[in-house]
C-alpha positions, 0 to 999 in steps of 0.5 A: 184935155185937148191940149193934153192929148195934143202934147202927148201926140207931139211928144210921140211924134218927136220921139219917133223922129228922134229914133229915126234920126239915130244913126244906123250906119255908124263907123263901128257897125260898118266895121263889123259889116266889113269884117263879116264880108272879109271873113265870108269872102276869104272862106268861100273863095276857096270852097268850090276849088278845094275838091279839085285841089284835093283831087289834083294834089293828093289824088283823093277819091270822091268819098274821101274828099266829101269826108275831108270837106265836111269836117268843118261843118261838124266842128262849127256845129259843135262850137256854136252853143259854147261860143254863144256862152263865151260871148255873153260871159266875157269881154265880147271885143276880146272874144272876137279878136281871139276868134277872128285871129284863129280864123285868119291864122288857120289859112297858113295851115292850108299852105303848109299841109303836105298830106291829105291827113294834115289837110283834113285836120286843118280843115276841121280845125278851121270850122271852130273859129269860123263857127265862133267868129260868126256868132261873135261878130254878129253879136258885136254888130248888134251891140253897136246898133241903136236900139231903135234901128236894130231890126233893120240893122240886122237885115242889112248886116246879112247882106255882107255875107250874102254878097261875099257868098255870091261873088267869092266862089266865082272870083276864086274860079276866075283867079285859078283859071288865070293862074292855075295856082292853088297856093296863090288862092290860099295867100289871097284868103289869108290876106283878105282874112287879115284885112277883116281882122284889122277892121274888127280890131278897131271897133269900139264897143259900148260899156256892158255892165254885169247882169246882177243875179245872173245864174252861174250855169244854166241851159240858157248859157248854151241854148235859148230854151225860151225859143225852142219852138222857133228853133224847130221852125228854123231846123225845118227850113235849114233841112231844105237848104241842106238837101237843095244846096248839096244836090242841085248841081248833080241833079242839074247835070244828070236830070236836066243836062245843065253842065255849067249852070250851077254858078248861075243858079247860086248867083240868082239865089244870092241875087234874090237874097240881096234884093229881098233883104234891101226890100224888107228893111223898112218893114223890119224897121217898123217891127213887123217880124212875124209878118216878114217871116211868114211872107218869106216862108211862103215865097220859099215854099213856092220856090221849093215846090217849083223845083220839086215839080221840075217842069224844066230848065226855066223852073230850075232858075226861077226857083233859085230866085224865089228861094233867095227872095224867100230866105232873104225875107225870112231869116233876118226876121227870125234872127230878130225874133230870137233876139227879142225873146232873149235878155240883153245879156243873152244876145250871143246865145240867141245868135248861136241858137238860131245858127245851131238850129240852122246847122242841125237842119242842114246836117239832117238835110244832107243825111236825108237827101243822100238816103232819098237820092240813093234809094228813091231818086232825086224827085223824092229828095226834092219833094221832101224839101217842099214838104219840109218848107211847107210844114215849117210855114204852117208851123209858123202861121198857126203856132210860132207867131203866137209863141213869139208874141207871148215871149217877146221881152223887148221890141 
């Protein structure tokens, strides 16, 4: 009997050791990460400068600039549910190549746009391949990960876009300050996007056999209905981000007298995201998904509440670090949770569902933020973020954790 137990324990240890030896940083996964970095870098290199470009080139007023630049958000939100269905239903490599090529080629539209209307059309159309490529590339990255390393792999994958979003805006501003040439920036983005396209074109995906008995058409092709409560949770967290990210700069300038500190705010936030993802991968590897999500949500709650209290400039910057640390721990845990409640042939839908929920929360946050800022002031708007984040944390603590445990299909 003792020998039997000993053999069982030995096999368990050997299985754990073998799983630990499975290669996380395989070449295909690294290519997916490079492609993701290049995609986000090329996109966010232009983001802080486009309002200046529209003002200088077309003499557009602030209302029109906001309308033109918001088009891509709407387009990305519309396309994501369908992109999940397409990624799950067709050859993922071909879908990724087509989406990434369309994303890359759209940068030529910025170079050729001679009117504000043409620029608005290009910017809106660019949101379609951007939204689709983010879903397709992350799904491909999951496909090339060994199953035993998937949780931590998803956590590391997010570092690529966090890093791009942290350095690309500053790089764009620096290049423009040296050259004063917007077209140079458009060409740089075009070249960087092409490099990303090249890297993903060399990815080799494992064979994915068709799923027997899969329904021809169902709601789960467009949204992962099994994860509906988790989606509500993500919407509440996305609402906070929508308010904060859109009004933090003008709030800092008008209320705290910070005229040039917005870049530092987002650099600290991105640093928090980066550090938190690095720190949390071991826990993700061990499967502590709900614990990571809850810890991250709680840390973010402290950050948003500190921001709403607005005791001074020090709190402004400290809250950025806390929000970054919290979201960096929370979001990859939630993404893994979505993947775990989905079938293997629904990974694209799982990816698009969490991104769609986040986008809906962001959009709602932008609308609510504008209303509260206009009629009740910045303090009221930022207290909405604190309340929404705390409500999401409580929902996760008392309901979503057990909801996930009951519906989890695989580790």
